[in-house]
MIRO-622322 format. One line per 4 residues: number of its first residue (from 1); their letters; for each residue x, y, z of C-alpha. Coordinates in nm, 4 decimals, m for minus. Each point is the difference from the previous one (the first is absolute). Layout:
N
NUM	A	X Y Z; ...
This chain:
282
1	MTQA	1.1868 2.1163 m1.8652; m0.0725 0.0228 0.3740; 0.1019 m0.2620 0.2519; m0.3687 m0.0746 0.0605
5	SVRT	m0.0582 m0.0707 m0.3703; 0.2978 m0.2402 m0.0059; m0.1522 m0.2182 0.2691; m0.3584 m0.0009 m0.1211
9	VRVA	m0.1195 m0.2907 m0.2126; m0.3323 m0.0621 m0.1735; m0.0729 m0.3525 0.1237; m0.3548 m0.0284 m0.1370
13	PHVE	m0.2222 0.2176 m0.2201; m0.1495 0.1567 0.3113; 0.2882 m0.0304 0.2511; 0.3321 0.1811 0.0433
17	SFAA	0.2642 m0.0970 0.2568; 0.2530 0.2041 0.1939; 0.2911 m0.1658 0.1843; 0.1035 0.1694 0.3254
21	LTPT	0.2924 m0.0903 0.2236; m0.1287 m0.1410 0.3313; 0.1378 m0.1823 0.3076; m0.1302 m0.3337 m0.1240
25	LPPA	0.1473 m0.3463 0.0446; 0.2823 m0.1119 m0.2318; 0.0434 m0.0814 m0.2803; m0.2734 0.2572 m0.0754
29	THTQ	0.1059 0.3643 0.0302; m0.3087 0.1825 m0.1294; m0.3770 m0.0077 0.0363; m0.2153 0.0420 m0.3079
33	SYAL	m0.2797 0.2549 0.0248; m0.2749 m0.0121 m0.2608; m0.2218 0.2621 m0.1606; m0.3247 m0.1762 m0.0884
37	GERE	m0.2338 0.1518 m0.2558; 0.0068 0.2274 m0.3030; m0.2120 0.3062 0.0822; m0.0486 m0.0546 0.3729
41	IVLV	0.3032 m0.1349 0.1867; 0.0472 m0.1951 0.3220; 0.3588 m0.0189 0.1225; 0.0924 m0.3330 0.1626
45	EPAT	0.2823 m0.0414 0.2574; 0.1112 0.3336 0.1543; 0.3201 m0.1806 0.0798; 0.3122 0.2064 0.0534
49	PYDE	0.1147 0.1731 0.3203; 0.2992 0.1689 m0.1668; m0.0141 0.3732 m0.0741; 0.1594 m0.0081 m0.3462
53	ERTE	m0.2157 m0.2933 m0.1035; m0.3097 0.1763 0.1288; 0.0847 0.3025 m0.2127; 0.0182 m0.2214 m0.3096
57	WVAW	m0.3197 m0.1837 0.0950; m0.1915 0.3269 0.0374; 0.1425 0.1220 m0.3328; m0.1290 m0.3208 m0.1611
61	ARGL	m0.3471 0.0478 0.1488; m0.0166 0.3659 m0.0964; 0.1187 m0.0869 m0.3483; m0.3072 m0.2184 m0.0350
65	ESAG	m0.2138 0.2955 0.1068; 0.1688 0.2323 m0.2441; m0.0832 m0.2466 m0.2769; m0.3684 0.0533 0.0797
69	QKLR	m0.0575 m0.2990 0.2266; m0.1852 0.0380 0.3287; 0.1583 m0.1503 0.3109; m0.2710 m0.1585 0.2082
73	AIFV	0.1624 m0.1844 0.2930; 0.2996 m0.1860 0.1402; m0.0548 m0.3740 0.0497; 0.2019 m0.2031 0.2530
77	THHH	0.0317 m0.3776 m0.0454; 0.1199 m0.0574 0.3596; 0.1737 0.1626 0.2936; 0.3676 m0.0961 m0.0333
81	GDHV	0.2462 0.2876 m0.0017; 0.1244 m0.0528 m0.3555; m0.3593 0.0548 m0.1170; m0.1217 0.2870 0.2197
85	GGAE	0.3212 0.1946 0.0663; m0.1335 0.3033 m0.1840; m0.3741 m0.0397 0.0588; m0.0599 0.2974 0.2285
89	FFSR	0.2430 0.2225 m0.1906; m0.1463 m0.0744 m0.3442; m0.3561 0.0312 0.1255; 0.0732 0.3441 0.1409
93	ELGL	0.2180 0.1170 m0.2898; m0.2458 m0.1045 m0.2703; m0.3216 0.0555 0.1938; m0.1137 m0.3593 m0.0537
97	PIWA	m0.1928 m0.2394 0.2266; 0.1542 m0.3301 0.1064; m0.1855 m0.3250 m0.0662; 0.0853 m0.3215 0.1881
101	HVET	m0.1374 m0.3007 0.1861; m0.1128 0.0463 0.3614; 0.2852 m0.2236 0.1241; 0.2448 0.2286 m0.1769
105	QKRI	m0.1752 0.3040 0.1459; 0.0731 m0.1385 0.3489; 0.3698 m0.0332 m0.0744; 0.1062 0.3261 m0.1674
109	DARV	0.0348 0.3543 0.1275; m0.1504 0.1631 m0.3080; m0.3715 0.0727 m0.0052; m0.1985 m0.2471 m0.2116
113	DRVF	m0.2913 0.1818 m0.1621; m0.1799 m0.2980 m0.1523; 0.0046 m0.3603 0.1156; m0.0281 m0.2738 m0.2619
117	EEGD	m0.1123 m0.3555 0.0684; m0.0331 m0.3184 m0.2001; m0.2567 0.0457 m0.2763; 0.0366 0.3761 m0.0305
121	AFTL	0.0922 0.1595 m0.3323; 0.0666 0.3384 m0.1563; m0.0314 0.1186 m0.3599; 0.2388 0.2439 m0.1644
125	DGPE	m0.1302 0.2198 m0.2795; 0.1767 m0.0017 m0.3339; m0.0476 m0.0716 m0.3708; m0.0658 m0.3553 0.1202
129	PTKW	m0.0952 0.0166 0.3707; 0.1748 m0.2585 0.2154; m0.1591 m0.1757 0.2945; 0.2419 m0.1178 0.2673
133	EVLH	m0.1204 m0.2761 0.2305; 0.1457 m0.0016 0.3518; 0.1211 m0.3404 0.1236; 0.0893 m0.0580 0.3638
137	TPGH	0.3034 m0.2313 m0.0149; 0.1372 m0.0428 0.3541; 0.3027 m0.2114 0.0814; 0.2954 0.2297 m0.0561
141	APGH	m0.1821 0.2689 0.1987; m0.3455 0.0005 0.1646; m0.1321 0.2859 m0.2136; 0.1641 m0.0924 m0.3291
145	LCLF	m0.2073 0.1019 m0.3035; 0.0346 m0.0784 m0.3694; m0.1767 0.1747 m0.2872; m0.1406 m0.1763 m0.3061
149	ERSR	m0.1160 0.1587 m0.3256; m0.1887 m0.2948 m0.1427; m0.0661 0.1227 m0.3544; 0.3737 0.0147 m0.0771
153	GTLV	0.1197 m0.2535 0.2532; 0.2253 0.2448 0.1841; 0.0787 m0.0909 0.3614; 0.1840 0.2247 0.2477
157	VGDM	0.1499 m0.2446 0.2507; 0.1956 0.2076 0.2535; 0.2141 m0.2451 0.1962; m0.1800 m0.3217 m0.0896
161	VASV	0.2879 m0.0860 m0.2344; 0.3030 0.1780 m0.1463; 0.1935 m0.0331 m0.3227; 0.3181 0.0698 0.1972
165	GTIL	0.0779 m0.1801 0.3243; m0.2692 m0.1720 0.2033; m0.2763 0.0883 0.2454; 0.0476 m0.0332 0.3749
169	IEPR	m0.2845 m0.1432 0.2061; 0.0995 0.0818 0.3533; m0.1765 m0.1325 0.3105; m0.1354 0.3250 0.1488
173	DGDM	m0.1547 0.1827 m0.2982; m0.0183 m0.3050 m0.2205; m0.2060 m0.3171 m0.0220; 0.1249 m0.2848 m0.2183
177	TAYL	m0.3387 m0.1679 m0.0333; m0.1684 0.3241 m0.1051; 0.2835 0.0755 m0.2422; m0.0329 m0.3342 m0.1791
181	TSLQ	m0.3766 0.0482 m0.0229; 0.0481 0.3484 m0.1443; 0.2524 m0.1311 m0.2541; m0.2459 m0.2612 m0.1219
185	RLVD	m0.2653 0.2652 m0.0333; 0.2310 0.1975 m0.2293; 0.0679 m0.3123 m0.2074; m0.3734 m0.0390 m0.0548
189	LDAE	m0.0304 0.3528 m0.1443; 0.2046 m0.1037 m0.3050; 0.1372 0.3538 m0.0362; 0.1847 0.1139 m0.3112
193	VALP	0.2607 0.2077 0.1833; 0.0935 0.0473 0.3664; 0.1578 0.3201 0.1265; 0.2116 m0.0626 0.3117
197	AHGN	0.1389 0.2582 0.2387; 0.3509 m0.1338 m0.0565; 0.1319 m0.0719 m0.3485; m0.1477 0.0074 m0.3469
201	AITT	m0.3420 m0.0900 m0.1346; m0.0702 m0.3754 0.0000; m0.1475 m0.1252 m0.3272; m0.0796 m0.3573 0.1108
205	PSRL	m0.1325 0.0729 0.3498; m0.1950 m0.3196 0.0697; 0.3138 m0.2040 m0.0677; 0.1948 0.2087 0.2516
209	FRAY	m0.2795 m0.0159 0.2596; 0.0011 m0.3797 m0.0289; 0.3796 m0.0084 0.0287; m0.0103 0.2115 0.3157
213	GAHR	m0.2586 m0.2319 0.1541; 0.1948 m0.3121 m0.0975; 0.3198 0.1450 0.1481; m0.1714 0.0691 0.3329
217	LMRE	m0.1435 m0.3511 0.0152; 0.3420 m0.1463 m0.0873; 0.1546 0.1952 0.2860; m0.2756 m0.1159 0.2337
221	SVIL	0.0756 m0.3610 m0.0951; 0.3719 0.0483 0.0710; m0.0786 0.1532 0.3396; m0.2374 m0.2807 0.0934
225	DALR	0.2575 m0.2580 m0.1047; 0.2592 0.1734 0.2188; m0.2417 m0.0163 0.2928; m0.0666 m0.3694 m0.0530
229	KATA	0.3707 m0.0808 0.0008; 0.0538 0.1843 0.3289; m0.1445 m0.0661 0.3429; m0.0864 0.3667 0.0169
233	GSLD	0.1383 0.3208 m0.1371; 0.0331 0.3631 0.0839; m0.0026 0.2610 m0.2736; 0.3779 0.0340 0.0168
237	ELLP	0.0519 m0.3777 m0.0194; m0.2393 m0.0432 m0.2905; 0.1210 0.2969 m0.2028; 0.3258 m0.1438 m0.1452
241	VAYA	m0.1774 m0.3256 m0.0844; m0.3134 0.1426 m0.1585; 0.1907 0.2735 m0.1849; 0.3186 m0.1870 m0.0857
245	DTNP	m0.0442 0.1158 m0.3604; m0.0080 0.3678 0.1011; 0.2957 0.2362 0.0407; 0.0668 0.0297 0.3767
249	ALWP	0.0085 0.3781 m0.0449; m0.3751 m0.0247 m0.0638; m0.0749 m0.2197 0.2993; m0.1312 0.2853 0.2192
253	LARL	m0.2810 0.0477 m0.2549; m0.0333 m0.3745 m0.0528; m0.0503 m0.0416 0.3751; m0.3100 0.2191 m0.0205
257	SLEA	m0.1349 m0.2041 m0.2885; 0.0786 m0.3222 0.1882; m0.2034 0.1186 0.2970; m0.2928 0.0909 m0.2258
261	HLIK	0.0104 m0.3503 m0.1509; 0.0161 m0.1611 0.3455; m0.2999 0.2005 0.1193; m0.1928 m0.1307 m0.3006
265	LVRD	0.1084 m0.3598 0.0686; m0.1182 0.0278 0.3618; m0.3342 0.1455 m0.1114; m0.0352 m0.2802 m0.2555
269	GRAT	0.0532 m0.2599 0.2749; 0.3208 m0.1268 m0.1599; 0.2323 0.1302 0.2721; m0.0123 0.0956 0.3658
273	SDGE	0.1812 0.2660 0.1994; 0.0641 0.0828 0.3638; 0.0791 0.3585 m0.0955; 0.3730 m0.0592 m0.0377
277	RFNA	0.0410 m0.3304 m0.1806; m0.1918 m0.1778 m0.2731; m0.0816 m0.3663 m0.0562; m0.1547 m0.1753 m0.2988
281	ER	m0.3387 m0.1460 0.0835; 0.0475 m0.3760 0.0115
């Protein structure tokens, strides 16, 4: 049995996954790539920048070809390095076009051959052809895309959620308001299974989407309460109060999330800022 076959898993009747080591955020260590389809295949998440992992990834893709399946394209959910670390290499090695959102196209070095927007779709030929709807789900990243195969309820979610660890919404690439809106949109799909980039398939996805949204709103409430109890607060002053339940080793990441929440509170008219310090709106 090859190493590639050990790490491949059939996660749905028409989807196979391949876990590749990537420089992602802990506790995750790998990014899941997915082969969508049965006769025609689209490969999602050209993730790894590591040479040995790339060799195994290419062996996986070519193994699909040798089984009589036709590789059609490489699909990128968003631009972060643990998702596109092999994009240019795999595209060149396998002779495949790259598909992505225009906001992702602006942010990666690899050539994007086809731009997908909200409402687009593609159909993959097979014994039972599958139609994949493209959903623009910004929040974690401006060009974040999900894929939904409605007839079987299969949802590829990229970094909207994870079954290991959590998802960082940071204040430069991210937008907390947009993320919460995108989460609710995924809830409304009532999918049967969600396929995240980090961790295993999620068999009760709407429950997890709701939990993620509730957790963000809980954190927002804690932050607002901390603001109300203080005359004003800088990020560094607010951090140990708002994230008192979080391991201090994780505070550098929590600080980014805190800032994203504060930006949302200012936009919502519930807080004010002079650029350095924040106040609750009285």
